[in-house]
C-alpha positions, 0 to 999 in steps of 0.5 A, a space after each residue: 170906125 170899122 176896120 178890115 184886115 187885108 190878107 197881106 196885113 194878116 200874113 205880115 202880122 202873123 210873122 211878127 214876134 208876140 210882143 210886137 203883135 200885142 202892140 199892133 193890137 193896141 194900135 188897132 184899138 186906138 185906130 178903131 176908136 179914133 183914127 186921128 189919135 195922137 199916139 198913132 202919129 198917123 200921116 199920109 205916106 209920101 207919094 200916095 194919095 190915100 194910104 196912111 201910116 200909123 205908129 206901132 212903136 219906134 221901129 214898127 208901122 202899119 199902113 191903111 187906106 180909108 174908104 168912106 167909113 171903112 179902114 182897110 189895113 194894108 201892111 204891118 212890120 218894120 218901119 222901112 219895110 212897110 213904108 217901102 211897100 205900103 
């Protein structure tokens, strides 16, 4: 499934430490191959109709929106920060 990175996602990604960016890259590859991959533990963000979260590691998440066959990456970073502003 094609993935598009929003400017916001790109800015947040660039602020992450290198070792977390590597984990985000792995999560993006999994998402590209299968957005339902069990390692991502993807689920809808509470209170939203079309925004989903995916796990990067124990403390980091990324959010995305599905528009047809396109996944638009919205935000990435520490769990509480990302889910507070998906």
